[in-house]
RODO-2510 file (C-alpha; in nm, 4 decimals, decimal comma):
residues 258
     n   res          X          Y          Z
     1     m    11,0601    12,7815     5,4413
     2     d    10,8243    12,7973     5,1127
     3     d    10,5114    12,9919     5,0571
     4     r    10,2189    12,8004     4,8910
     5     g    10,3358    12,9963     4,6126
     6     g    10,6617    12,8549     4,5894
     7     g    10,8549    13,1327     4,7354
     8     k    11,0862    13,1676     5,0272
     9     l    10,9756    13,2841     5,3512
    10     r    11,2370    13,4443     5,6415
    11     f    11,0733    13,4228     5,9731
    12     f    11,1732    13,6329     6,2408
    13     d    11,0078    13,5380     6,6039
    14     c    10,9005    13,8502     6,8155
    15     n    10,8092    13,6100     7,1355
    16     m    11,0108    13,3735     7,2270
    17     r    11,1403    13,2558     7,5793
    18     l    11,4971    13,1792     7,7178
    19     g    11,6034    13,0417     8,0629
    20     r    11,4847    12,8149     8,3711
    21     a    11,1252    12,8911     8,4797
    22     g    10,9794    12,8592     8,8302
    23     v    10,7632    12,5945     8,6930
    24     v    10,9176    12,3563     8,3971
    25     r    10,7881    12,1162     8,2060
    26     p    10,9916    11,7866     8,0343
    27     e    10,9794    11,9467     7,6627
    28     h    11,0609    12,3087     7,7657
    29     i    11,4026    12,4072     7,6219
    30     l    11,5971    12,6133     7,8418
    31     d    11,9224    12,7271     7,7024
    32     a    12,0444    12,8803     7,3650
    33     a    12,1689    12,5818     7,1712
    34     g    11,8525    12,4167     7,2393
    35     l    11,6350    12,7285     7,1128
    36     l    11,8724    12,7494     6,7717
    37     g    11,7977    12,4126     6,7503
    38     e    11,4343    12,4256     6,7602
    39     m    11,4731    12,7293     6,5294
    40     d    11,6374    12,5475     6,2635
    41     y    11,4325    12,2669     6,2750
    42     a    11,0881    12,4612     6,2572
    43     g    11,2950    12,7428     5,9939
    44     l    11,2859    12,9872     6,1627
    45     d    11,5728    13,2543     6,0637
    46     s    11,6029    13,5137     6,3632
    47     a    11,4363    13,5513     6,7272
    48     l    11,3746    13,8449     7,0026
    49     v    11,4392    13,6497     7,2887
    50     y    11,3824    13,7911     7,6560
    51     h    11,4527    13,5793     7,9947
    52     a    11,2546    13,4196     8,1980
    53     f    11,4411    13,5783     8,5179
    54     s    11,3337    13,9154     8,4196
    55     q    10,9693    13,7761     8,3688
    56     e    10,9646    13,5612     8,7308
    57     w    11,2375    13,6882     8,9603
    58     d    11,4520    14,0148     8,9004
    59     a    11,4274    14,2737     8,5741
    60     g    11,7585    14,3833     8,5470
    61     g    11,9036    14,0535     8,6435
    62     g    11,7579    13,8834     8,3757
    63     n    11,8171    14,1473     8,1477
    64     a    12,2067    14,0940     8,2145
    65     k    12,1262    13,6825     8,2208
    66     l    11,9939    13,7360     7,8820
    67     l    12,2865    13,8704     7,7536
    68     e    12,5169    13,6307     7,9226
    69     e    12,2883    13,3354     7,7446
    70     i    12,2948    13,4542     7,3969
    71     g    12,6186    13,5916     7,3591
    72     d    12,7549    13,6875     7,0227
    73     c    12,4953    13,4691     6,8100
    74     g    12,3705    13,6912     6,5395
    75     r    12,0286    13,5209     6,5255
    76     f    11,9070    13,6621     6,8368
    77     y    11,8117    14,0160     6,9407
    78     p    11,7414    14,0844     7,3189
    79     c    11,3915    14,1825     7,4375
    80     f    11,4658    14,3274     7,7609
    81     v    11,2339    14,4021     8,0677
    82     p    11,2279    14,7395     8,1960
    83     l    11,1030    14,8764     8,5222
    84     p    10,9198    15,2293     8,6087
    85     h    11,2205    15,5066     8,7311
    86     a    11,1002    15,5507     9,0314
    87     t    11,2271    15,2856     9,2638
    88     h    11,5830    15,2984     9,0911
    89     e    11,5510    14,9395     9,0987
    90     m    11,7970    14,9475     8,7446
    91     p    12,0364    15,1860     8,6137
    92     s    11,8919    15,5132     8,4622
    93     l    11,6097    15,5096     8,1560
    94     a    11,8279    15,7200     7,9552
    95     e    12,1109    15,4459     7,9716
    96     f    11,9002    15,1657     7,9035
    97     g    11,7238    15,3037     7,6156
    98     a    12,0219    15,3599     7,4402
    99     d    12,2124    15,0060     7,5080
   100     l    11,8813    14,8416     7,3970
   101     k    11,8797    15,0683     7,1215
   102     r    12,2370    14,9738     7,0205
   103     r    12,1508    14,6383     7,0054
   104     h    11,8476    14,6699     6,8054
   105     g    11,6383    14,5153     7,0874
   106     a    11,2651    14,5705     7,2176
   107     a    11,1366    14,6171     7,5433
   108     r    10,8960    14,3776     7,7261
   109     l    10,6202    14,5416     7,9755
   110     y    10,4734    14,3251     8,2949
   111     p    10,2526    14,5637     8,4665
   112     k    10,1085    14,2925     8,6817
   113     a    10,3394    14,0756     8,7727
   114     h    10,5649    14,3458     8,8684
   115     s    10,2870    14,5345     9,0257
   116     y    10,3238    14,8962     8,8787
   117     s    10,0413    15,0854     8,5992
   118     l    10,0901    15,1823     8,2946
   119     q     9,9312    15,5178     8,3590
   120     d    10,1937    15,8253     8,3107
   121     w    10,1681    15,8868     8,6499
   122     c    10,3737    15,5994     8,7266
   123     a    10,5274    15,4728     8,3888
   124     g    10,4943    15,7686     8,1771
   125     e    10,8684    15,8373     8,2027
   126     m    10,9705    15,5011     8,1492
   127     l    10,7312    15,5260     7,8458
   128     d    10,8727    15,8578     7,7232
   129     v    11,1972    15,7515     7,6875
   130     l    11,0928    15,4037     7,4970
   131     e    10,8946    15,6061     7,2947
   132     a    11,1556    15,8891     7,2050
   133     l    11,3553    15,6035     7,0886
   134     r    11,0994    15,4110     6,8715
   135     l    11,1880    15,1223     7,0698
   136     p    10,9093    14,8548     7,0082
   137     v    10,7088    14,7584     7,3497
   138     l    10,5406    14,4211     7,3900
   139     i    10,3068    14,3481     7,6374
   140     e    10,0588    13,9943     7,6726
   141     l     9,7103    14,0464     7,6943
   142     a     9,6833    13,9074     8,0132
   143     q     9,8832    14,2072     8,2018
   144     t     9,6988    14,5012     8,0850
   145     d     9,3523    14,5659     7,9129
   146     w     9,1975    14,7330     7,6351
   147     d     9,1248    15,0614     7,8302
   148     e     9,4548    15,0911     7,9536
   149     l     9,6417    14,9830     7,6344
   150     a     9,3993    15,2473     7,4551
   151     g     9,5346    15,5069     7,7124
   152     v     9,9239    15,4131     7,6294
   153     l     9,8657    15,4392     7,2534
   154     a     9,6877    15,7871     7,3005
   155     a     9,9288    15,9251     7,5188
   156     h    10,2669    15,8060     7,3405
   157     p    10,1398    15,7705     6,9868
   158     r    10,5123    15,7167     6,8757
   159     l    10,5807    15,4024     7,0627
   160     p    10,5084    15,0865     6,8655
   161     v    10,3358    14,8435     7,0914
   162     i    10,3198    14,4782     6,9985
   163     v    10,0090    14,2848     7,2014
   164     l    10,1013    13,9474     7,2644
   165     a     9,8676    13,6089     7,3706
   166     t     9,5475    13,7298     7,2600
   167     s     9,2208    13,4938     7,1574
   168     y     8,9246    13,4785     6,9996
   169     r     8,6905    13,7679     6,9135
   170     v     8,9710    13,9936     7,0007
   171     n     8,8925    14,1567     6,6560
   172     r     8,6198    14,3790     6,8385
   173     y     8,8829    14,5271     7,0301
   174     l     9,1487    14,5302     6,7866
   175     y     8,9297    14,7193     6,5136
   176     p     8,8243    15,0244     6,6774
   177     l     9,1508    15,0868     6,8085
   178     w     9,3382    15,0529     6,4859
   179     e     9,0845    15,2875     6,3234
   180     k     9,2276    15,5287     6,5522
   181     f     9,6201    15,4544     6,5996
   182     d     9,8907    15,3385     6,3954
   183     n    10,1142    15,2369     6,6540
   184     l     9,9515    14,9033     6,7516
   185     y    10,0784    14,6006     6,6360
   186     l     9,9600    14,2186     6,7190
   187     e    10,1318    13,8958     6,7215
   188     t     9,9847    13,6703     6,5270
   189     a    10,0460    13,3188     6,6962
   190     t     9,7571    13,3383     6,9075
   191     f     9,4836    13,5661     6,6848
   192     q     9,2488    13,2672     6,6698
   193     i     8,9939    13,3907     6,4192
   194     m     8,8743    13,1816     6,0748
   195     r     9,0590    13,3921     5,8053
   196     g     9,1640    13,6424     6,0388
   197     i     9,4877    13,7215     5,9293
   198     e     9,3527    13,7720     5,5638
   199     d     9,0889    14,0265     5,7106
   200     v     9,3579    14,2343     5,9191
   201     c     9,5607    14,2806     5,5826
   202     r     9,2312    14,3524     5,4062
   203     r     9,1000    14,6575     5,6432
   204     f     9,4195    14,7597     5,7811
   205     g     9,7193    14,6131     5,6077
   206     p     9,9933    14,3649     5,6696
   207     q    10,1899    14,5747     5,8520
   208     r     9,9769    14,5452     6,1748
   209     l    10,0831    14,1984     6,2034
   210     v    10,3969    14,0148     6,3550
   211     f    10,5111    13,6766     6,3800
   212     g    10,5402    13,4879     6,6810
   213     t    10,5431    13,1615     6,8367
   214     g    10,5811    13,1652     7,2068
   215     l    10,8391    12,8919     7,2022
   216     p    10,9322    12,7290     7,4170
   217     l    10,5772    12,7182     7,5973
   218     l    10,4292    12,6918     7,2851
   219     d    10,4767    12,4995     6,9251
   220     a    10,6219    12,6974     6,6594
   221     g    10,3786    12,4501     6,3473
   222     g    10,0755    12,6107     6,4040
   223     p    10,1853    12,9749     6,3827
   224     l    10,4210    12,8930     6,0812
   225     a    10,1276    12,7347     5,9150
   226     q     9,8922    13,0844     5,9271
   227     v    10,1195    13,2775     5,7761
   228     t    10,2669    13,0258     5,5405
   229     y     9,8937    12,9225     5,4323
   230     a     9,7246    13,2540     5,4684
   231     e     9,5675    13,3507     5,1845
   232     l     9,7814    13,6323     5,0893
   233     p    10,0252    13,7769     4,8365
   234     v    10,3905    13,7056     4,8980
   235     a    10,4851    14,0346     4,9978
   236     h    10,2356    14,0388     5,2098
   237     k    10,3822    13,6968     5,3872
   238     r    10,6790    13,8556     5,4016
   239     m    10,6344    14,1564     5,5753
   240     i    10,4038    13,9411     5,8888
   241     a    10,6783    13,6880     5,8831
   242     g    10,9450    13,9104     5,9523
   243     e    11,0097    14,2523     5,7629
   244     t    10,8104    14,4768     5,9782
   245     l    10,9530    14,3464     6,3228
   246     a    11,2753    14,3873     6,1621
   247     e    11,2069    14,7691     6,0418
   248     l    11,0796    14,8416     6,4482
   249     l    11,4212    14,6690     6,5284
   250     g    11,6096    14,9203     6,3205
   251     l    11,7552    14,6366     6,1049
   252     e    11,7318    14,7851     5,7396
   253     h    11,9183    14,5254     5,5496
   254     w    11,7420    14,1824     5,7577
   255     g    11,5102    14,1328     5,4620
   256     g    11,2019    13,9389     5,4484
   257     a    11,3145    13,7121     5,1587
   258     a    11,5773    13,4498     5,1671
***
């Protein structure tokens, strides 16, 4: 996609869902082919994808279903949903982490929906494994709170944490955290502050932001416009559009320019 300066941007979406959820709207895309068609229409190059089953039904079963449905498509990268170790509902955390690292994937956490705490007495072993492997962790703001998030960032300083689905005025929480922690990242899609992206880049650098859409629950047009029309150098836009996420996933040769 062309930016305002005539350069090319390649977009790597950090927040895309696959599969049938409990509540389906007519416009929701449910399969990989449909998502690829939407990506082509919107001009999205790659996507980090999680499965609705992992969120709403069974984490491990949904992770397996995700791999089955994305197959060998080189444009999709898996976002698995793990669970803390104590109930033995999933394979060992070491196996889980090694497999995800090999696939250049990430982990998505649902502590409220899946009834566990992010405190170290509950999730510490899981977070330790993800941190040791530098696997990015994605979490919607509705699944945690700012105090809990600050605790995770402090206890696991080498764990990349990407916060999703924020809204207005969150900079009053984000900026103090960014002043203290280098491992906090923000999805741009719902960061709804006037020229907020430009302000973050000025204050903290473009490497703090990663592009996401929320497809198929949300539309891609708004998030694309946020980055494409931002008053930023093309190099900064490329970092936000995909380079930072690709680096976090260990994709050294993904590249941000077409």
